[in-house]
C-alpha positions as CSV (number, residue, x, y, z in Angstrom):
1,M,124.5,1.7,143.6
2,I,121.1,0.9,142.4
3,T,118.6,3.4,140.9
4,N,115.1,2.9,143.1
5,G,117.0,1.0,145.7
6,Q,115.3,2.7,148.6
7,F,111.8,1.4,147.9
8,A,112.2,-1.3,145.2
9,D,110.9,-4.7,146.2
10,Y,113.0,-6.6,143.7
11,F,116.8,-5.8,142.0
12,I,117.7,-7.0,138.8
13,T,121.6,-7.7,139.5
14,G,124.4,-9.2,137.4
15,C,126.0,-11.8,139.8
16,K,129.3,-13.5,139.0
17,T,128.3,-17.4,138.5
18,G,131.3,-19.6,137.5
19,R,132.4,-19.4,133.8
20,G,130.6,-15.8,133.4
21,F,127.8,-13.8,135.4
22,S,124.2,-14.2,135.3
23,V,121.3,-11.9,135.5
24,L,119.1,-12.5,138.8
25,L,115.7,-11.2,140.0
26,I,116.4,-10.8,143.7
27,P,113.5,-10.1,146.1
28,R,113.8,-7.9,149.1
29,S,114.3,-10.6,151.7
30,E,116.6,-11.5,154.6
31,G,120.5,-10.4,153.7
32,V,119.3,-7.6,151.5
33,T,120.3,-4.2,152.9
34,T,120.1,-0.9,151.1
35,K,121.7,2.5,152.4
36,S,120.1,5.7,150.8
37,I,122.4,7.6,148.6
38,K,121.8,11.2,147.7
39,P,122.5,11.9,143.8
40,S,123.2,15.9,142.6
41,Y,120.3,15.4,139.8
42,S,117.3,14.0,141.5
43,A,116.4,12.7,144.8
44,T,113.6,11.3,143.4
45,A,115.5,8.6,141.7
46,G,115.6,6.7,145.2
47,T,119.2,6.1,144.7
48,A,120.7,3.6,147.1
49,Y,123.8,1.5,147.9
50,G,122.7,-2.2,147.9
51,Q,124.5,-5.3,149.8
52,F,123.5,-8.6,149.5
53,D,124.7,-11.1,152.4
54,K,124.0,-14.7,151.8
55,V,120.6,-14.2,150.3
56,M,118.5,-17.3,148.7
57,V,117.4,-16.6,145.3
58,P,114.6,-18.9,143.7
59,V,115.9,-21.0,140.5
60,D,113.4,-19.4,138.5
61,H,114.5,-15.8,139.2
62,L,117.1,-16.1,136.6
63,F,116.8,-13.9,133.1
64,G,117.9,-15.8,130.4
65,E,120.4,-18.2,130.7
66,E,122.9,-19.1,133.3
67,H,126.6,-17.7,132.4
68,Q,125.0,-15.5,129.9
69,G,124.3,-12.3,131.6
70,F,126.1,-10.3,129.3
71,T,123.9,-11.0,126.4
72,V,121.0,-10.0,128.7
73,I,122.2,-6.6,129.7
74,M,123.2,-5.7,126.3
75,S,119.9,-6.6,124.8
76,N,118.1,-3.9,127.1
77,F,120.6,-1.0,126.0
78,N,118.4,0.2,123.3
79,N,115.4,0.8,125.7
80,E,117.6,2.6,128.2
81,R,119.4,4.6,125.2
82,F,115.4,5.3,123.8
83,A,114.4,6.8,127.4
84,M,117.5,9.0,127.7
85,I,116.7,10.5,124.3
86,C,113.3,11.2,124.8
87,G,114.1,12.9,128.1
88,S,116.8,14.9,126.8
89,I,114.5,16.2,123.9
90,R,111.8,16.9,126.0
91,G,114.0,19.2,128.7
92,A,115.6,20.7,125.7
93,R,112.2,22.0,124.3
94,G,111.4,23.2,127.8
95,I,114.5,25.2,128.0
96,V,113.6,26.7,124.5
97,E,110.1,27.5,126.0
98,E,111.5,29.4,129.1
99,C,113.9,31.2,126.8
100,L,111.1,32.3,124.6
101,K,109.2,33.4,127.8
102,W,111.9,35.6,129.3
103,W,112.9,36.8,125.6
104,Y,109.2,38.4,125.0
105,Q,109.3,40.2,128.5
106,R,113.0,41.6,128.6
107,I,113.2,44.9,127.1
108,V,116.7,46.0,125.8
109,F,117.5,49.3,124.3
110,K,113.8,50.0,124.1
111,R,113.2,46.9,122.2
112,R,112.0,43.3,123.4
113,L,115.1,40.9,123.4
114,V,113.5,38.8,121.0
115,D,113.8,41.6,118.5
116,Q,117.4,41.7,118.7
117,P,119.0,40.1,115.4
118,A,121.8,38.4,117.7
119,I,119.1,36.9,120.0
120,R,117.0,35.8,117.2
121,S,119.9,34.0,115.6
122,K,120.7,32.2,118.5
123,L,116.8,31.1,118.9
124,A,117.0,29.9,115.4
125,K,120.0,27.6,116.1
126,M,118.5,26.2,119.2
127,I,115.2,25.4,117.8
128,A,117.1,23.9,114.6
129,R,118.8,21.6,117.1
130,V,116.1,20.2,118.8
131,E,114.1,19.9,115.6
132,A,116.9,17.9,114.2
133,A,116.9,15.4,117.1
134,Q,113.1,14.9,117.3
135,A,113.2,14.0,113.3
136,W,116.0,11.6,114.0
137,L,114.0,10.4,117.2
138,E,110.8,9.9,115.0
139,Q,112.8,8.0,112.5
140,F,114.3,5.4,115.0
141,T,110.6,5.2,116.8
142,E,109.1,4.0,113.6
143,Q,111.8,1.4,113.0
144,M,111.5,-0.2,116.4
145,V,107.8,-0.1,116.0
146,R,108.2,-2.2,113.1
147,M,111.2,-4.3,114.3
148,S,111.1,-7.5,116.3
149,Y,113.1,-7.4,119.8
150,M,116.3,-9.2,118.2
151,E,116.2,-7.0,114.9
152,Q,116.7,-4.0,117.3
153,A,119.2,-5.4,119.1
154,T,120.9,-6.3,116.0
155,H,120.4,-3.3,113.7
156,L,119.6,-0.3,116.1
157,G,122.3,-0.3,118.7
158,G,124.9,1.8,117.2
159,H,122.6,4.4,115.9
160,L,120.6,4.9,119.0
161,A,124.0,5.4,120.8
162,L,124.9,7.9,118.4
163,L,121.6,9.9,118.7
164,K,121.8,9.5,122.7
165,S,125.4,11.2,122.2
166,F,124.1,13.9,120.0
167,T,120.8,14.5,122.2
168,T,122.9,15.0,125.5
169,R,125.2,17.4,123.6
170,V,122.6,19.4,122.3
171,A,120.8,19.7,125.7
172,H,124.0,20.8,127.2
173,E,124.5,23.4,124.6
174,L,121.0,24.9,125.1
175,A,121.4,24.7,128.9
176,D,124.5,26.7,128.4
177,E,122.8,29.1,126.1
178,A,120.0,29.6,128.3
179,V,122.5,30.7,131.3
180,N,124.0,33.1,129.1
181,I,120.6,34.7,127.7
182,F,119.2,35.0,131.1
183,G,122.5,36.5,132.2
184,G,122.3,37.5,136.2
185,R,118.7,36.5,136.3
186,A,120.4,32.8,135.9
187,L,122.2,33.4,139.3
188,I,119.1,34.2,141.2
189,Q,118.1,31.2,143.2
190,L,114.2,31.4,142.5
191,V,115.2,30.9,138.7
192,W,118.1,28.6,139.0
193,E,116.4,26.4,141.4
194,G,113.5,26.0,138.8
195,V,114.0,25.0,135.1
196,L,117.7,26.0,134.7
197,R,119.1,23.7,137.7
198,T,116.2,20.8,137.3
199,F,117.4,20.3,133.8
200,S,121.1,21.3,133.8
201,E,122.1,18.6,136.6
202,P,120.3,15.4,134.9
203,I,121.9,16.8,131.6
204,S,125.6,16.5,133.3
205,L,124.5,12.8,134.4
206,M,123.7,11.8,131.0
207,Q,126.8,13.3,129.4
208,Y,128.8,11.3,132.0
209,W,127.0,8.2,130.9
210,V,128.0,9.3,127.2
211,V,132.0,9.7,128.3
212,L,131.8,6.6,130.1
213,R,130.7,4.7,126.9
214,R,133.4,6.2,124.7
215,S,135.8,5.1,127.5
216,Y,134.4,1.5,127.6
217,P,132.8,0.7,124.2
218,I,129.4,-1.0,124.9
């Protein structure tokens, strides 16, 4: 299964090669076929099932050294984690923004929802989680700017993995809180098909990746 596989011209692929496996850049050519897969989180991902049948790959399309593909894959995890963290935090901010709009509009017992103490407490906790994640992200961003690629791979892997776990948990909690606060309105397709759904489904995917990492430490 390959993200962007529907329209990709090249495929970065881990292949079994003798003593280990190697990472190859395989061009879309004779023997390469892809079949569309529709994921629940986003059709724009272009996810596809890829098959390679007797494909010829140029020798210079090898990443790193032969049989050392594991090292190549491990060194790229930090960038993937960083991208997921940024997406999770921005999505969480979007949820807070939508909740704020609704809380200022909704009138309950002749008062705006945002004026209710219980709701204000929820709001404070939601914002605190987002800002904590943002501060942590900015700390690592500064380190990534100042460190070399090898230093990042050596020192930041565990920390970024922890932050990824934290931000996806925060995002999931905020999405859940948003559904509770919107109440029955969250069940209306016009609302649910908007921000809440487009955010909740990718978050479920991100949490799945976190669970995988706990089961198979990488």
